[in-house]
C-alpha positions in Angstrom: -38.3 64.0 -18.5 -34.5 62.6 -19.5 -33.0 65.0 -17.0 -35.4 64.1 -14.3 -34.5 60.7 -14.9 -30.6 61.1 -14.4 -31.5 62.8 -11.5 -33.3 59.8 -10.1 -30.3 57.5 -10.8 -28.1 60.0 -9.0 -30.3 59.6 -6.2 -30.9 56.0 -6.4 -26.6 55.7 -6.5 -26.3 57.9 -3.9 -29.1 56.3 -1.4 -27.3 52.9 -2.6 -23.7 54.6 -1.4 -25.2 55.9 1.6 -26.9 53.2 2.8 -24.0 50.7 3.7 -23.2 53.5 5.8 -25.8 54.1 7.5 -26.2 50.4 8.4 -22.4 50.5 9.5 -23.2 53.4 11.5 -26.2 51.0 13.4 -24.0 48.6 13.6 -24.2 47.0 17.3 -21.2 48.2 19.3 -20.4 46.2 22.6 -17.7 47.9 24.8 -16.5 46.2 27.9 -13.6 46.3 30.3 -12.9 46.6 33.7 -10.4 48.7 36.8 -8.7 47.2 39.4 -6.2 48.4 42.1 -3.9 45.8 44.2 -1.9 46.7 46.8 0.7 44.3 48.5 2.9 44.6 51.7 5.8 42.0 52.1 7.8 41.5 55.0 11.1 39.1 55.4 12.9 38.1 58.7 15.1 41.0 59.5 12.3 43.8 58.8 13.2 44.0 55.4 9.7 45.5 53.9 8.4 45.8 50.1 5.3 47.5 49.3 3.9 47.4 46.1 0.4 49.4 44.2 -0.7 48.4 41.0 -3.7 50.3 39.1 -5.3 48.6 36.0 -7.7 49.7 33.8 -8.8 48.3 30.0 -11.3 49.3 27.4 -12.6 47.2 24.3 -15.0 47.0 22.2 -15.7 45.0 18.9 -18.7 45.5 16.1 -19.1 44.9 12.4 -18.7 47.0 9.0 -21.9 46.7 6.8 -22.5 42.6 7.7 -21.4 40.5 9.7 -20.0 38.2 7.3 -18.2 41.1 5.3 -15.6 42.7 7.9 -15.6 42.4 11.8 -13.6 44.3 14.4 -12.0 44.3 17.3 -9.9 46.4 19.6 -8.5 47.8 22.8 -6.5 49.0 25.1 -5.1 48.6 28.2 -3.4 51.2 30.8 -1.6 50.3 34.3 0.7 52.1 36.6 2.5 50.3 39.6 5.2 51.5 42.4 7.5 49.2 44.2 9.1 50.9 47.2 11.6 49.6 49.6 14.0 51.0 52.1 16.1 51.9 49.7 14.8 52.3 46.1 11.5 53.2 44.4 10.7 52.0 41.2 7.5 53.1 39.5 6.6 51.7 35.7 4.0 52.8 33.5 2.4 50.1 30.7 0.6 51.6 27.7 -0.8 48.9 25.2 -3.3 48.6 22.6 -4.6 46.3 19.6 -6.4 46.4 16.8 -8.1 43.0 15.0 -10.2 43.7 11.4 -11.0 40.8 9.8 -12.7 40.8 6.1 -15.1 38.0 4.7 -14.3 35.7 7.7 -16.6 33.2 7.0 -15.8 32.7 3.0 -13.2 30.6 1.8 -10.7 33.4 1.3 -10.8 35.7 4.9 -8.1 38.5 5.1 -6.6 39.3 8.6 -5.1 42.2 9.9 -3.9 42.9 13.0 -1.8 45.9 14.8 -0.5 45.3 18.4 1.9 48.3 20.4 2.8 48.7 24.0 4.9 51.2 25.7 6.7 50.7 29.1 8.3 53.1 31.0 10.4 52.5 34.2 11.7 55.2 36.6 14.0 54.1 39.4 14.9 56.8 42.4 17.3 55.7 44.8 16.9 57.3 48.6 19.9 57.1 49.7 21.2 59.2 46.9 24.9 56.9 46.3 23.1 55.6 42.9 22.2 57.8 39.9 18.6 57.5 39.5 18.0 55.3 36.4 15.1 56.1 33.5 14.2 53.9 30.6 11.7 53.6 28.3 10.6 50.2 26.3 8.3 49.7 23.1 7.1 47.3 21.0 5.2 47.6 17.7 3.6 43.9 16.1 1.8 44.2 12.6 0.4 41.0 11.3 -1.2 40.3 8.0 -2.6 37.0 6.9 -4.6 35.9 3.8 -6.0 32.6 3.3 -7.2 30.7 0.4 -9.2 27.8 1.1 -10.5 25.2 -1.2 -13.7 22.7 -1.3 -11.8 19.6 -1.5 -9.8 20.4 1.6 -6.7 21.9 0.3 -5.6 25.4 1.8 -2.9 27.9 1.4 -2.2 30.6 4.1 0.1 33.7 3.2 1.4 35.8 5.7 3.8 38.9 7.4 4.6 40.1 10.2 6.6 42.8 11.2 7.7 43.7 15.0 9.8 45.9 16.5 10.9 46.4 20.0 14.0 48.2 21.8 14.4 50.9 24.3 16.5 54.1 24.8 19.9 52.5 26.0 19.9 49.3 24.1 18.9 50.1 20.8 15.6 48.5 18.6 15.5 45.1 16.9 13.1 44.7 14.1 12.1 41.5 13.0 10.2 40.6 10.0 8.6 37.3 9.1 6.8 36.1 5.8 5.8 33.2 4.0 3.3 30.5 2.4 2.2 27.0 4.0 -0.1 24.5 1.9 -2.1 22.0 3.6 -3.7 19.0 1.6 -5.5 16.6 2.7 -7.4 13.1 1.6 -8.4 10.1 2.9 -5.2 7.8 3.1 -2.8 10.9 3.2 -1.7 14.5 4.0 0.7 16.8 2.7 1.9 19.8 4.1 4.5 22.2 2.9 5.8 25.8 4.2 8.3 28.1 3.2 9.4 30.8 6.0 12.0 34.0 5.5 12.7 35.7 8.7 15.0 38.7 9.1 16.1 40.4 12.7 18.1 43.8 12.8 19.4 44.8 16.0 20.6 48.8 15.6 22.9 49.2 18.0 25.7 46.4 17.0 24.6 46.8 13.4 23.6 42.9 13.3 21.7 41.3 10.3 19.9 37.7 11.2 18.7 36.2 7.8 16.5 32.6 8.7 15.1 31.0 6.0 13.0 27.6 6.3 11.6 25.2 4.1 9.2 22.3 5.4 7.7 19.4 3.5 5.6 16.9 5.6 3.9 14.0 4.4 1.7 11.4 6.1 0.5 8.0 4.7 -2.0 5.6 6.2 -3.6 3.4 3.6 -5.1 1.4 6.8 -5.6 1.7 10.2 -2.5 -0.9 10.5 -0.2 1.2 8.8 1.3 4.4 8.9 4.2 6.0 8.2 5.3 9.7 8.3 8.2 11.5 6.5 9.5 14.9 6.9 12.3 16.8 4.9 13.4 20.2 6.8 15.9 22.6 4.8 17.3 25.7 6.9 19.5 28.3 6.1 20.9 31.1 8.9 23.0 33.9 7.6 24.4 36.4 10.3 26.6 39.4 10.2 27.4 41.9 12.9 29.6 45.0 12.8 30.7 46.8 15.4 32.3 50.2 15.9 32.4 51.4 11.9 33.9 48.5 10.8 36.1 47.9 13.7 34.8 44.5 14.3 33.4 42.6 11.4 32.1 38.8 11.3 30.1 36.9 9.3 29.1 33.0 9.3 26.5 31.2 7.7 25.1 27.6 8.9 23.0 25.1 6.5 20.9 22.6 8.2 19.5 19.8 6.1 17.6 16.6 7.6 15.2 14.0 6.6 13.3 12.3 9.3 10.9 9.2 8.2 9.3 6.7 11.0 6.5 4.2 10.7 4.4 1.2 12.7 2.7 -1.5 11.2 0.2 -3.2 13.6 -2.0 -5.9 11.9 -4.9 -6.6 13.7 -5.8 -10.4 14.9 -2.1 -10.9 13.9 0.7 -11.7 16.9 3.2 -9.5 15.5 4.0 -5.6 15.3 6.3 -3.5 14.2 8.0 -0.3 14.2 10.6 1.8 13.5 12.5 5.4 12.0 15.7 6.9 10.5 17.0 10.2 10.9 19.4 11.9 8.3 20.9 15.2 9.2 23.6 17.4 8.2 25.1 20.7 9.2 27.6 23.1 7.6 28.8 26.0 9.3 30.8 28.3 7.4 32.7 31.0 9.5 35.0 34.1 8.8 38.2 32.1 10.0 36.6 28.2 9.9 34.8 25.7 8.1 32.9 22.7 9.8 30.7 19.7 8.2 29.4 17.5 10.4 27.1 14.5 9.3 24.9 11.8 11.6 22.7 9.0 10.9 20.4 7.2 13.3 18.0 4.7 12.7 16.1 2.1 15.2 13.5 -0.5 14.8 11.5 -2.9 17.8 9.5 -6.0 16.8 7.3 -7.6 18.9 6.0 -11.3 18.8 3.0 -12.5 21.3 4.2 -16.4 21.1 0.7 -16.6 23.2 -0.8 -14.4 25.9 1.7 -15.2 28.6 4.8 -14.6 26.4 6.1 -12.1 24.7 9.2 -11.7 23.0 10.6 -8.2 21.5 14.0 -7.8 19.6 15.3 -4.0 18.9 18.2 -2.9 16.7 19.8 0.6 16.5 22.4 2.4 15.0 23.7 5.5 14.9 27.3 7.3 12.9 28.4 10.6 13.1 31.1 12.2 10.8 33.2 15.2 11.2 36.5 16.8 11.1 36.9 16.0 14.6 34.7 13.0 15.5 34.3 9.8 13.1 32.4 7.1 15.1 29.7 4.3 14.7 27.7 2.2 16.9 25.1 -0.4 17.3 22.8 -2.2 19.7 20.9 -4.9 19.4 18.9 -6.5 22.2 16.4 -10.0 22.4 14.3 -10.3 25.3 11.4 -12.5 26.4 8.7 -11.8 29.0 6.4 -14.5 30.6 3.6 -13.9 32.8 1.3 -16.6 34.3 -2.0 -16.7 34.6 -3.8 -15.3 37.6 -4.9 -17.9 40.5 -7.7 -17.3 42.6 -8.0 -19.3 46.0 -9.8 -17.9 48.6 -10.2 -14.3 48.3 -6.3 -14.4 47.3 -4.8 -13.2 43.6 -1.6 -15.1 42.9 0.8 -14.8 39.9 4.2 -15.2 38.9 6.3 -13.2 36.1 10.1 -13.5 34.7 12.0 -12.1 32.1 15.3 -12.3 30.0 17.1 -10.2 28.0 20.7 -10.4 26.0 22.4 -7.3 24.4 25.5 -6.7 22.4 26.5 -3.2 21.8 29.2 -1.9 19.3 31.1 0.9 19.4 33.6 2.0 16.4 36.0 5.3 16.3 38.4 5.7 13.7 40.2 2.1 14.0 39.2 1.3 17.3 36.5 -1.2 17.8 35.2 -2.3 21.1 31.9 -4.6 21.7 30.1 -5.5 24.8 27.2 -8.2 25.6 25.4 -8.3 28.3 22.7 -10.4 30.0 19.8 -10.0 32.5 17.1 -11.9 33.9 14.5 -11.1 36.3 12.2 -13.7 38.4 9.4 -12.6 40.8 5.8 -13.4 41.6 3.2 -11.0 43.0 0.2 -11.8 45.4 -2.8 -9.4 46.3 -5.6 -9.8 48.7 -8.7 -7.1 49.0 -11.3 -6.6 52.1 -14.9 -4.9 52.1 -14.3 -3.4 55.8 -17.9 -1.6 55.5 -20.5 0.2 53.9 -18.2 1.3 51.1 -15.0 0.8 52.4 -12.3 -1.0 51.0 -8.7 -2.6 52.1 -6.4 -3.7 49.7 -2.9 -5.5 50.3 -0.3 -6.0 47.4 3.2 -7.9 47.8 6.0 -8.7 45.0 9.2 -10.2 45.4 11.8 -10.0 42.6 15.2 -11.6 42.1 16.9 -9.5 39.5 20.8 -10.2 37.8 22.8 -8.3 35.3 25.7 -9.8 33.9 28.7 -8.9 31.4 30.0 -11.3 29.5 33.7 -11.7 30.3 32.5 -10.4 34.4 34.1 -7.2 33.6 30.9 -5.0 34.8 28.6 -7.9 37.0 25.9 -6.1 39.1 25.4 -7.9 42.0 22.2 -10.1 42.7 19.5 -8.6 44.7 15.8 -9.1 46.0 13.6 -6.6 46.3 10.3 -6.8 48.3 7.5 -4.3 48.0 4.3 -4.5 50.4 1.4 -1.5 49.8 -1.4 -1.7 52.1 -4.2 0.5 51.5 -7.5 1.6 52.8 -10.7 4.1 50.9 -13.6 5.1 52.4 -16.5 7.1 50.6 -19.4 8.6 52.2 -22.1 10.9 52.1 -20.1 12.7 55.5 -16.7 12.3 54.3 -14.0 10.4 52.3 -10.9 9.0 53.7 -7.8 7.1 52.3 -4.6 5.5 53.8 -1.9 4.1 52.6 1.8 2.5 54.1 4.3 1.2 51.4 7.2 -0.7 52.1 9.9 -1.6 50.4 13.6 -3.8 50.9 16.5 -3.9 48.5 19.1 -6.1 49.1 22.2 -7.4 47.6 22.5 -11.3 47.6 26.4 -11.5 46.5 27.7 -8.5 47.9 26.9 -5.7 51.0 24.4 -3.3 50.1 20.6 -2.4 51.0 18.2 0.0 50.9 15.2 0.2 52.5 11.9 2.9 52.0 8.6 3.6 53.9 6.0 6.2 52.8 2.6 6.5 54.8 0.1 8.5 53.5 -3.0 9.6 55.4 -6.0 11.9 54.0 -9.7 13.2 55.0 -12.2 15.1 53.5 -15.3 16.2 55.6 -18.0 18.5 54.7 -19.4 20.6 57.5 -22.3 22.0 56.1 -23.9 22.7 52.5 -21.4 25.9 52.3 -18.4 24.8 54.2 -15.8 21.6 54.4 -12.4 20.9 55.9 -9.6 18.4 54.7 -6.4 17.5 55.7 -3.5 14.8 54.9 -0.3 13.9 56.3 3.0 12.0 54.6 5.9 10.7 56.3 8.8 9.5 53.9 11.9 7.3 55.5 15.0 6.1 53.7 18.1 4.5 54.6 20.6 3.5 52.3 24.0 1.4 53.2 26.3 1.0 50.6 28.6 -1.2 52.3 31.4 1.8 52.5 30.9 2.7 56.0 29.0 5.9 55.9 26.1 7.1 58.0 23.2 4.7 57.6 20.6 6.3 59.9 16.8 6.5 58.4 16.5 10.2 56.9 12.8 11.4 57.6 10.1 14.1 55.9 7.0 14.7 57.1 4.4 16.9 55.7 1.1 18.1 56.7 -1.9 19.9 55.2 -5.1 21.1 56.7 -7.4 23.1 54.7 -11.0 24.8 55.2 -13.5 26.5 52.6 -15.9 28.3 53.1 -18.6 29.6 50.3 -21.1 31.7 53.3 -18.7 33.6 55.5 -20.9 34.9 58.3 -24.1 34.3 56.1 -22.9 37.1 53.8 -23.6 35.6 50.1 -20.8 35.5 48.0 -18.1 36.0 51.2 -15.9 33.1 50.3 -13.1 32.0 52.9 -10.3 29.6 51.5 -7.8 29.2 54.1 -4.8 26.0 55.1 -1.8 25.6 56.8 1.3 23.8 55.5 3.6 22.2 57.9 7.1 20.7 56.7 10.2 18.8 58.5 13.1 17.3 56.2 16.3 15.5 57.9 19.4 15.9 55.7 22.3 13.4 56.5 24.8 16.7 56.6 22.8 17.6 59.5 21.1 21.0 58.2 17.6 19.9 59.2 14.7 22.3 58.0 11.1 23.1 59.7 8.8 25.6 57.8 5.4 26.1 58.7 3.0 28.2 55.8 0.1 29.6 56.6 -2.3 31.3 53.9 -5.7 32.6 53.8 -7.7 34.1 51.2 -11.4 36.5 51.5 -13.4 37.1 48.7 -16.5 38.7 47.7 -18.3 39.3 44.5 -21.6 41.4 43.8 -22.7 42.0 40.8 -19.5 43.3 38.7 -17.7 44.1 41.8 -15.0 41.4 43.2 -12.4 42.1 46.0 -10.2 40.1 47.6 -7.8 40.0 50.2 -4.7 37.5 50.8 -2.5 36.8 53.8 0.2 34.2 53.8 2.9 33.6 56.8 6.3 31.6 56.3 7.6 31.0 59.4 11.3 28.7 59.0 14.1 27.7 61.5 16.3 28.8 58.9 15.5 32.4 58.5 13.9 32.6 55.6 10.5 33.1 56.5 8.2 36.1 55.4 5.1 37.6 55.9 2.6 39.1 52.9 -0.8 40.9 52.7 -2.2 41.3 48.9 -5.6 43.6 48.6 -7.2 43.5 45.5 -10.5 45.2 43.8 -11.8 44.8 40.4 -15.0 46.6 38.7 -16.0 45.3 35.3 -18.3 46.9 32.9 
């Protein structure tokens, strides 16, 4: 009886071990992928032709082990071959890549992820005229990642990872990259804290070099209320480089230490007429080379405050200071500004909307380098007004007019670098229409800027017109035209003629060409004309068309493009592709 009991226990144990294996073997396995072929033929002005063929296939799978919550995996690979042929050179390329991802307990508070990817790339180049030796090269990459996470119930999280990469070729050697570190994340109602420590080691076999990068980051966000926010960051980075060439004939070593602290805040009280924002940054960068050492320190801080006297007037004050201290430079700079902006109420009279505005600013710049100190005081003012009007011109069509005029002046106390008094006039007339039979848009913009105290003026004109119109339930066409012309007279006797750039586009699309379901056509024609002051005007026409057809999991497409240019840079291209998914 005891022997029968032991046999029953052994059988039960075997069934308990084999049951998960049988269930894992019965887990649903999803396979999918595609196969594609691409062919491209291009020809440039002068008769030079390039022919490309590209064949690609991919296979992917995903499933789980025992239970979906226990372990999931997915993997796959891609293989492709391409050929590029010209009159003199033929280049063949083969690429084989694969990947595998495995996750243990993905829905738990301690998930583990493992992934591995690889890629092999072989390039063969054949010179048809045999004047240059043939070229063959292979490239390879390998990438492994292991990441373990621990997620607390109170919002805390700890991630640890190890990443190993290697990539190289036969002629250029290999580069190995190892990266590992920790990251801690803690969040609460009023503050967040992040900390990370990363170490990266890179090595190259061809020149026997090693680079070690160690980085520590600490970030703290504090937001007790929606009105106040402060963010602080502390960063420490150390980079060690060693390079040896020719069995010790050349050796170089360097160490770089970078330490920086950054803090930023804003204070925006609710229902208060003032706001404030500012920040500061301290940086130290020390470099120790084999033959020399450098130590550089810098400091930068700024603050800005806005005070709203009323809903029409705002006063802004800003200040910043920056310093740099090193072996070759010792400088200090500071700038303060005080500005005021006023905008009147909007006045409405017989459909005309009018308001005026004005602004003024004074500034003080101080720069000191060694024992030399320079200061500069400036002042600027702007006075302008704006008028706008809107007309309803029909069913769902509107005409809008907006015109502005402003007077600007910038002076430097002492009169050393005064800017001339300038008058700027701008007007925009826009019309829009949105109907079931189509939508239209037109806009004309004019700008004139003149110096009143000395010679000089600039004129600008821009006109845009666009139209989109459906022809049927499955087809539509559209087009747009843009004309831009500028003129500038600097008062030095140079050419002051208008330079005009014109562009036009016409497009057409059909979702059921010739009545065939899912046979689509998209085509467009672009016209361009650019006038240059040097006389090298350029005109170009670009026509593109794309036919596509999809039935089931089979997709085919044909792309045509013709570019004609009076500069001799025209080209013609045809691309055919077919893709079958499964």
